[in-house]
N, C-alpha and C positions, 0 to 999 in steps of 0.2 A: 721611329721609336716605339710607336704603338704596337706594330706588328712584332717587333722583337720581344716586347714584354709578353705578348700573347704567346709567342712561340716558346718562350721559356716556361709558360704556364701549361704547355701541353705535357702534363705530368704523366707518370706511369700508372696505369690501372692494374698492373700485374699483381694478382693476389687480392684485388679489391673485394672479390666475392669468395670467401673461404668455403662457402657451401654451394654445391652444384644444384641450381634450382631448375635445371632443364626438365626435370621430371614433372614440373607443373605446366609445361608448355605442350599442349596437345598436338598430336600428329594430325594434320589436316586431310582427312579422307574426302575425296570428291563427293562421295555418297552421303557424307555426314557421319556423326559419331555413332549412330545406331548400328553401323556395320563393324564396329571395333571388335577385333578378336586377335588372338596371337598370330593366326595364320594371315589375316589381313594385314596386320602390322608388319609382318615379315616381307611384304611386297615392297616396302619402302626402306632402303638402306639407311636413310637419315633418321629413321625412327627406331625406337626400342620398346620392348614390352617388359614392364616392371610391375609386379604386384597387381596384375589385372588391368593395367593402364598402358595404352600406347602413347608414347610421348616423344618429343624431339630428343635426339642425342645431344650430348654436351657440346659446348662451344669448341672444345679442344678436338672433338671428333668431326663435327659436321659444319663447323664455321670456317672463317677465314683467318689468316695470320698476317701480321704486319710485315711488309717486305721493304727494307731500306729505311732511310731516315725521312722524317717529315720535310716537306719543302715549302718554304714561304711563298705566298702569292701576293699580288697587289692588294687583295682584300682579305687575306687570311692564310690558310695553309692547306696542303693536301697530302695524302698518304697513299701508297700503293698497298693493295691487299691481294692475297693469293689464296685460293681454295686449299684447305689443309689436306683433305682426302678426296680425290676426284671420284672415288667410288661411292661416297656418301651423297645420296641424291633422293629427291622425292619423285620428280617426274622426268629426270634424265636430260635436262637441258640447262644445266648449271653454267653460269658465266664464271670462268676460272680466274680471271684477273679483274679486279675492281679498283676504282678510285674513290677514296673517302675525301670529300672536300668540305672545308668550313669557310663560309663566306660571311664576313662581318658587314652589317648594314648600320642602322641606327644603334645607339647605345643600348636600346632595349630589344634589339631584333638581330637574331643570328639565323643563318640558313645552313642546313646540313644536307649534303647530297652524296648519294652512293650511285655510281654508274659504271658501265662497262668501260674498261680501260682501252679496249681495242676497237670496238665497233659502236657507231652512233646508234642511239635508241630514241624512241619517241619521247618527246617532252611536251607538256601542255602548252599550246600556242596562245593561251589567253594572256594578254599583256598585264604586267604588274607594275606598280609605281615604286621604284627602288631608288635610293639615294645615289648620286653620281660617285660619291666617295664615302668610305666608312667614317663614322664619327670617332672622336679621339678618346672618349672615356666610357668604354663598354662596362656594362653592369653584370657581365656573365664571364664564365671561364669554361673552356672546353678542354677536357682531358681525355687521353687515349691510352691504349695499351702500348707496351714497349716493343721494339723491333723483335721480330720472330715469335712473338707471343700471340695467342688467340686474340682476335680483335674484339675490343669493347670500347665504348666511348660514353662519356657523361657530359652533360651540360648542366651547370648549376649557377645559382645566383651568387655573384661575387659579394663576399662579406656576409652571406646568408647564414642562417643557423644550420646545424647538422640536420640532414634529411631534407633540405630544401632544394632537392634536385629538380631540374626542369625536364630532363630526358636522360635516362640511364639505361643503356641497352643491357639486356640480360639474355643468356642463352645464345644459340647460334643464329646468325643472320643468314637467311636463305635468299639467293638471288639467281633465279632461273629465268628462261626466256619469257615464260608466261606465269610465273609465280614468284612473288617477292614477299618476304615476311620479316618483320622485326618486332621484338618485344621490348617494352620499357617498364621499369617500375614507376610508380606514381607516389607523390608526396602525401596523398590522402585519397579517400574514397569519395571525396566531394568533386565528382567528375560530371561535366555537363556538355551538351552539344552533340555533334555527329548527326548527320541526316542526309536525305530526308527520310525519316522513319516515324511511325506513330509510337511514341514512348508513353507508357502508362504512368511514369513518374519523371520529373525533371532531372533528378539525381539518378545516375545509372546504378544498376545492381552489380555486385561482385560475387555474391554467393547466393545461389549457384552461378556458375559461369554464364555469361549472357553474350550472345553473338548476333550481330545484325549485318546484313549486306547493304551496300550503297551502290546504286546504279539506276539511272533515270528509267522509270517504268510507270506505265498507266495502271495503277492499282487503286481500288477503292480504299479509302481510309478505314483501317480496321486494326483490331488488336492482333498481336503476333509480330514476328520478326520480319516484317515486310520491307522491301526496298520500294520507295515510292517515287514521286515525280522529280525531285531534285537531287543534287549531288554535292554534299558539303562535308567532306572529311576533316572537320575542324572541331577541336574540343577545348574546354576550359577546365582548369583544376584550381581549387581553392585550398590553400594550406590553412586549415582552421586554427592551427596553433599560432601562426604568425599573422594571419589575415592576408597574406600575399596571394595574388592571383597571377597565373600565367596561362598562356594558350598556345596551341600547336596546330598548324595546318599541314596535313599530308597533301601536297599539291599534286594530285593525280586525277585524271579523268577516266582511267580504266576502272573496271569493276573493283570495288573495295569491300573488304570485310573486316570487322573489328570485334574483338572479344575483351570483355572486362572480367577479371577473375582475381583470385588470391593465390599467391605463391605458397609453397609449403610452409614457409615461415610466417605466413599471414600478411605479407606485404602486398598491397594492391598493385595490380599490373594490367597492362594493356598490350594486346597483340594487334598489330596492323598488317593487313595483307592486301596486296593489289596484284592484278593479273596482267600487268604490262608496264611499259615505261621504265621509270627509275624511282628510286627513293628520293624524294625532295621534301624536306621538312623546313618549315618556317616557325620559329619559336619567338614568342612575344612575352616580355617580362612584366608587363603591368607597371606597378604592383597592385592596382585596383581593377575591379571589373570594368569600370568605364575607361580606364587606361588601356586595357587590352582591346576593348571595343574600338577605341579610337586608333590604336596602333594597327590593328588588323584592317580597318576600313581605309586607313591612309594607303596601305599597300594595294588592296584589291579595288579601291575606288569608293569615294564617299557616296553615301546613298543619294538617290535622286530627290529633288525637292518637289514634293507634290503640290500642285496648284491648290488654292484654298478650297475650291468647290469639292475636290475629291475627299476632303475630310468630313463632308456632309454624309447623309444617309443615302444608300443606293438600294434600289429594288430591281430584281431580275427574276426570270424563271426560264427554263427550257419547257416550252409548251404553250406559249402565247399562240392563240389560234389565228390572230390577225391584228391589224392596227386598232380595231375597235376594242379588242381585249385589253390592249395596253392603255387605251384611253380610259376604260372603266377602272383599271387599277389606279391610275393617276387621280381620277376624280374622287374615288372613295378615300384615298390617302389624304388628299387635300381637304375633303369634307370633314374628316376626323381631326384635322389640325395637326397631323403628323409631319414633322419636318422631313423634307426630301430634297436632295440635290442632284442625284444621278438616276437615270433610267438606263438599264442595260438590256440589250437584245441578244439572245442566243441564236442558234442557227435557224430558228423558225423563219426568220425574215428572208432567208436566201432562196433562190430558185434552185430546187433539187440539191440543196446543201452545197452549192458552189460558191466559193469565195468571190467577192467583188460583183455580186449580183443581188437582186431582190425579186421576190416572187411577184409576177405580174397580175396575179388575181387577188389573193388575200392580203398582199402587202403593196398593192399598186400605188397607194398614196403614202408610202413610207416617207418621201421627202416632205410632204405636208405635215405628217405626224411629227417629224423632227422639228419643223418650224414651230408647231404648236407648243412642243415641250420647251423649246428655246424661249418662246414668248412668255412661258410660265416660269422662267428663270431656272430651268433644269438643263443639265448637260446629258449627252447621250453617248454611251459606249457600245460599240458593235464588236461582235466576235468574229475572228478569222481563224480557220484551221490551216495548218501548213500544207496539207495534201491537196493537189489539184487533179481534176479528172482528165483522162486522155482523149476526151471527145474533141480533138483538135479543130475539126471543121465547124463545130457549133459552140465553141467556147474560146473566145479571143484571148482572155488572160492566159489560158493554158498554152495556146498556140504561140503567143508571144514569148512565153517561157521556153518553149521548145526551140523557137528561132534563136534564142540567146543561149541555148544549151545549158540550162541552169539546174538540171535535176540530178539527183543522186544516181550514180552509176555502179554497175557491177565491177568488181575488181578484175575479173577475167571474162572474156566472151564465153568461156566454157561453162560459166554459171548461168547464162541466159537460158530461160526455159525454152524447150524446143518449140512449143506452141505459141511463143510470144509474138504478137503482131509486129511485123517489121517496122511499122510507123512508130513503135515505142522505142526504137533504137536500142541502146544498151542500158536503158534506165531500169532501175529496180522498181517493179510495179506491185502495188498492194491494194488493199481494200479498207476503206473507212466509211464515213457517213454517206457520201454520194452513191448513186445507184450504178455507177460505172467504175472500172478500175482507176487507180490514182497513182501519181508519181509525187516524189518528195523533193522540194527545192533544197539545194545545197547552199545553205545560208552562210557558210564560211566564205564562199566565193564572192569576191567583189562584184562580179558580173551579175550574180543573183541579187545582191543587195541593191544594185541599180534598177534591175527589173522590178523588184518588189516595191521600191520607192515609187517608181513610175505608176504601178498599179494602184497604190494608195492615193496618188495624186489624181489619177483618172477617176477613181471611184468617188472621191470627195467632190468632184465637179457636179455630181448628181445627188449625192447623199451627204449632208453636212454633219458628219459625225464629229465628236469631240475627243474621243479616246478609243483605243483599240485593245481588245481582250484577245490574247493569243492562247488557244487551248490545244490539247492533243499533241503537244510539241515535245514529247519525250524522244522520238516521235511515236505516237500510238499507231498500231496497225492491227486489223482484225484477222483472226484465223491463221496467224503465222504458224507454219509447220503442221497444220491440222488437216489440210487437204479435204475440207468439207464442201467447198464451193469452187466453181471454176475460177481460175486465176488466183486462188489462195497462194500467198507467198510461201514457197518451200525453200528453206535455207540448205545449202549444200553441207555435206559432212567434211569439214576441214578444221584446221587447228584454231580458227577464229570463231566459227559458229559452234564448235564443240571443243572448247579449250580443255586442257588436262584437269584444271581445277576451276569449275564454273562458279564457285562461291555458293553461299547458302541461298542465293536468289532463286536457284532452280528448284529448291525444295520448299519454298514458302508461297502462300497465296495461290490464286487460280492459274498456276503455270502448267497448263495441261500437257504441253510438249516437253516440259522439264529441260528446256534449253534456254540459254541466255537471250535468245532472240524472241522468246515468247512475248506476244502482245506488242512487238515492235518490228523493226526491219532487220534484215540480215546483217551480221557483222562484217561480211566479206564484200563491203561496198567501198567505193573510192570517193573521197571528198578532197577539195583543194581550197586553199586560201589565196590562190593566184601565184604562190611561190612554191609551196610544198604540196605533195600528195599525201593524204592521210587515209589510213584504214578507218572505216566506220567503227571497227572494234575499239580503236583508241579514242575516237572523238565522239562516240555515241552520246555521252552525257553532256556534250557541248551543244547539242542540237537546239535545245530551248534557248540557251544563252545566245547562240548565233542568230536565231530568229529574232530575239529581243533586240540585239544590236541593229539588225537590218531594219526592224520596225521603228526603232528609235531614230535612226538616220532618216528614214522616210518621213516620219512625223515632224522632224525638224524642218523639212521643206514644206510640208503641208501646213503646219502651224507656225509659220515664220515668226520668230521672236518670242513665241510662247513655249512653255515647258511641255514636252511630250508626256502623255499619260499612257502607260502600258500596264496591263495586268497579265502576267504570264504564269502558267501552271508549272512548267519545268524551269528550273533555275540551276545555276552553277556558281562557283566562287566568283564574285565580282558582279553578279547580275543586279545587285541592289543599286548600282549607279544608273541603271536604265529602267527598272521596272518595280512595280508592286507585285505582291503574290497573295493568292488565296490558298488555303490549305487543302484544296482538292475536294473530291467527291465523298463527303462525309454522310452520315445518316442521322435520322431523328431518333437518336438513342442518348440516354442521359450521360453515359460515360464519354460521349463525344464532346460534350461541353468542356469537360476537364482536358481532354486531348487538345482542344483548341487553345486553351490557356498555355499548355506546355509548348505546343507548336509555335504560338505567337512569341513566346519568350525565346525559343531557340532561333527563330528567324531574326530576331533582334541581335542575337549573338552573331549570326551569319552576315550581318550588314544589310539586311532587307527589312527595315522597320515598318514599312507600309504593308501590313499583313493583317489578314483576318480569316475567319472561317465562314462558310455558308450558314447564316443565321437561320435557326429552326430546322436545319438539316436539308441536305440535297436529296437523299434517298429516304423513302418511307414517309409516313404521315405523322406530324407532331400533334399532340393534344394541346389544348389551350394552355395548360400550366407550363408545359415544356416550352412552347413558343414564347410565352410571357417571360419566363426566366432567361431564355436565350436572347430575346430582345434586350433585356436588361444587361446581360453580359456583352452582347454585341455592340451596345452603345459605347463600349470602351475598347473595342477593337480599333486599332488605327485605321484599318480599312473595314468599314461597316456596311455589309451588304446582306440582304435577305434574298435567298436564291434556292430554287428547287427544280426537280427534274420533271420531264413529261410523264404523264400518267398519274401524277399526284395532284391533289386539289390545290388551288391557290392558297398560299400561306403568307402573303404580305400582311402586315399587321392590321390593316383595315378590315380583315375578314372576320375578326371577333371584336365586338365592342369592348370587352374587358382588356384584351391585348392591345387594342388601339389606344385606350386611355393610358395604360401603363407605358406603352411605347412613346406616346406623345410626351409624357412627363419626363421620361429618362432621356429621350433624344433632345428635349429642350435643355436639360442639364448639360448634355454633351455640347450642344451648340453654344451654350453660355460660356463654356471653357475652351472653345476652339482657339481663341487667341493664345492660350497657354499651350495647347497641343501644337499649334502652328509654330510657336517659338521653339518647341522641342524639335520639330522637324527642321527648322532653320539651323539649330545647333548640330543636328545630325548631319545635315548636308555640308556644313562648313568645317566640322571637326570629327565627324564619325561617331559621335555619341549615340547611345541607344535612345529609344523613345519609351518603350515598355520594358520594365526591369523587374527582376526577381527581388524579393525582400533582402536577400543577402548582398545585393549590389551596394547598399549602404552599411551593411552589418556583416562583414565576412567572417567574424569570429563568433557569431551568434549561431550556436549549434541547432537551434530551432529554426531560425530564418533560413539556414542552409538546406532545410528539408521541405520548406513550404512551397507547394506548387499549385495551390488553389486560391491564391491571392496574388496580386501584382501591383506594380506602381506605374503611374504615368510620370516619367522623370523622377524627381525626388519628392514631388509635392502632393500627389494624389494617390491614395491606396484604395484598391477595389477588392472587395471580398464577395464574389458572386455566390449565389446558391446554385449548386450543381447536382442536386438530387431531388427526386420526386417527393412531394408531400412534406417538405421541410418548411418550417415557419420560424426557425431560429438557427443560428450556426455559431460555432466557435471561431473567433477571429484572433489571430496572433498579432499583437502590437509590438514591434521592435522598440528599441530604446528611443525615448523622446516623447513629446506631447502629440496627441492625435485628437482631431476635432471632427465632429459630424460636418460634412461639407455643406449640407443644406442649412442647418441651424446654427452652426458655430459653437455648439456645446462641446466642452472638453469631454471626451469619452474615456480616454486612458492616458496614462503616462507609463510607457513601457520600460523594460520588457515585461509583458504579461499576456495571458490569454483570457479573453472574456467571451461569454455566451451572449450574443446580441440578438434582438428580435429582427426577423426578416420575413414578415408576411408577404404574400404574393406580389404586392405592389411596391415592395421595397427591396433595393439592392444596397447593402452597406457600402458606403463610400466615405472616405475620410481625407481631411487635409492634414498634412504633416507640419508640425511646428517648425518654424524656421524658414518657411518658404512663402514668398509673395506670389499669388496666382492672379494674373491678369484675366479679366473676363469681359464679356460684352452682352448687352441685352439680347436674348436670342430671338429668332424669327423662324419661319418655316422654310426659308432658303437662305443660303449664305449671301446671295446677292442682296437680300434685304438686311440681314443681320450685320453685314459689314458697314452699314451706314448708321448703326445704332450707337448709343453712348457706351463708354467703357466703364469698368469698375475694377477695383483691386480687393482681393481677399488677402489680408495680411494675417497669416497664422503664426502666432508668436511661440518661440521656444521658451525654455525655462529661464533664459537670460533676457527675455523680452526683446528678442531680435528676430529679424527675418530679412530675406533677400530674394530677388528674382530679376527677370528681364522680360521685356516686351519687344518682339520683332514685328514689323509690319511693312508691307509693300502692296503692289496692286493685285497681288494674289495669283498672277498667272504669267508674268513676264520672266524670261530667263534671268537668273539671279546675277545682278551686278551690285557689288557691295555699296558703292557710293550712291546708288539710287534708292537705297532702302533705309527705313527708320529702325533705330535700335535705342532702347532706353534701359539704363540700369536703375534698379529700384532697391532701396535699402531702408530698413527701420532699425534704429538703435538710439538709445538715450532719449526716448520719447519723440524722436524726430523721424518723419518719413521723407525720403528724398527720391525724386524721380529726375534723373539726369539724362538728357538727350545726347546720344553719341554720334548720330549721323543725320542724314537728310530728313527734313520735316515735311517734304513735299507729299509723301504717301499718306500722311495723317491730316492733310489740309481739311479743316472743318470738323474734324472728329474731336469729341470732348470726353474728358474723364469726369464722371459725375457722382460716383459712389465709392466710398471707402468702408470696408468692413474689417475691424480688428478683432480677431479671435484670441481669447485668453488675456485680454487686457485687465489688469487686476482691480482697477477701481475707476470711478468716473472722474475724468479730468475737470478742472475748474473751467477751462476754456480750450477751444480749438482754434489755432491760428493757421491760415492758409495764405502762403506767399505774403506774409506780413500783415494780413487783415484778419481780425477776429470774426469768427463765424457767429451769426445770430444763433442763440440757443435753440431756436426752432429748426435749425439746419443739422443738428446732430442729436444723438440720443445714446444713452448707455443702459444696458439691461443687466441689473445686478444678479439676476437668476442665472444668466448664461455667460456673463463676463464678455459680452459682445458690444463693442462700440461701433456705431454706424454714423458716418458723416456724409452729408449731401453737399457736394461742391459742384462747381461748373468751371473747369479750366480746360484750355486747349492742350491736347496731347503734344502739340508742337513746342510747348513751353516747358522749361524746367519747373519742378514743383517742390516746395518745401512745406510740410505740414508739421506743426509743433503741437503736442498735447501738453497743455500747461496745468 
């Protein structure tokens, strides 16, 4: 019945666009638009020159036509398409016969595929979680053109208002062997996501046209249209008229390029291009931002649940001279009273930069250092890079990898350099940090995953690390195609290493060779998952994802029963279920503070909420003011780590007395509210919700909130407004609808929507509690081992109806999540009654007490306060008329239900 209904709704789009808008869709020159001319345009028969612009020809000329009737399938329907004019081409390799397939999943989720009707093509081998059967009540309708008409399609919200389309193709679809392009109109310009790029604003620009590439690449964080470490062709659109939110994933691991622009009639539009595979779109209907976050995460994998200690503060640097240097940093941090839970070691600790080794001179007592840090209640993260040296006789991990034949290979023996050492077999050999050539493990291969796990196990027998940081895993390679040093990797001239349309990636950043293999390995390599053989050209952006999976599996064995902790630079769709992410090699520049806020929000969209930026900057040297401001901001990154590079002075917060004092205070505030942050991560792990959110998450019709990208929320309950510029001692803060309280004092600051200028001297970062939310907290300490034993409290921030709600999750902080073994309490305040109701096991909170209640915005002093039927002594509670803050001191076990009445 359901499929028949939908088949009847496959209505005709013939004539839906009375105006040909193809003149707005630019012709994609491989060299970029700077070469546009009438003569250049004439080289591409699918393009036309009109009024000084080279654009795609109309759909009726360059597109596909519907052939035959739609055919119903078990999960939807499919249609046959045929190229209208075989002579109309861009690069001469058009697929003449296509299948358009619609696949229904959940009621909020539809998949659209376009693929070759005759020949199998590469599809992304990353597993997705999809329902076994389609649900019965879809919230969308898919419409297409009629038989023999130029093909178009539209996906729209069922019962939605006019203009609430989710995807509506416009112009000709191009499907060539190594160039696929599709353009859609958008319901608004409130368009977010796509990455990994450095975006200067959270909301994308449409005028002038804005184009970014996506392809995993080792690039420094910088302004400009750079493709960076990860690959996330996923976007979110907010219809500001209705408040409805939807999102779309282009499930492709090939090089991607996207352009946002306005059609001739002013309609916002998006062009998606990819240089291989198929068109595979997943559309999620929301209708709220948190709905699409949860819907997307359900498909790609719910985010990993970070152990409690990882939410503490971490210190790292590249450039520790020896173990003594690390000890000095730890001692000054502790002496300043600065909270710290993690110490991270970069490649300094290795012997000649080789994985699974440590230097026998400067780091000879590394095992002792780790034991000292453990005794001090700290955890230790060690870095590993993917590339291993070919010094087989003197490097057992590499030899064992060779014995298992785990390394990336050339596609053809014809590509092996003539001077390659015979012992290197047919491996693709490059150059990274070690002083000898390197090879790259093929982490897609189950044999490689087993070897990698074994090396992790062997290394931990000597060095008791707690977590693994995997860097350089785009993968990065030095000197590709430059021929500056012996054994520089030189990629052959073929259709994979020199594709007809290499995307904008070859024209941006320090890409000296102007090839897609710049700073990485050659595309003409072979990889395997044990069943299929893949071109590296197709799976390049999966390299970091596959290393993450291999590392996760290995750590499951190393840390039996405990949650693995991985920090990966390169990520792909679905990486969040395995790893945290930092935003890469940034610099001590003021605009990089704002970049980090935008990146943090985007990675929460991408389902990787455990994210942060290198506090105080990786490159360059920060001044006192910058580092102080960055420590304030970084205290609210989910992953909070101070890190910098070799050649720069130490910048851990203990280096400056002023920064140390500021860092101590703001990190103690972070540690105080870690129970709230941990509860957000529990919700993320179990439902896919985000942790850090933009203001429009709760206010999608608020035109100001939709533009704000220098403030953010922890969940619904805490708003942070960092200072992001030099010499600033006050800033404008936008307060969306509702009551907002100073998180420290409880004073009501605003009832939005409105903008206020608030004081922000160097030692202050404006932080607010949202009315309507209960925030659980705990007395802080300088490590989470200590703080987890301290008494709890509740901050009850009341809304205009004098209500609030929240939850508290608790467990042992490190074991693999098992629902029945964990504590969960629902907390509500209404009608002058606070209730805490335990939902699950009380074992994790044995001996823990709730001792302080703070009510923000309570209108007047109560006559009495009753706790579980007993009246509190007047000396156990107080009311401040000046601030409207009621504070009650109680002592009840968290394992018990609680009822507090304000009489």
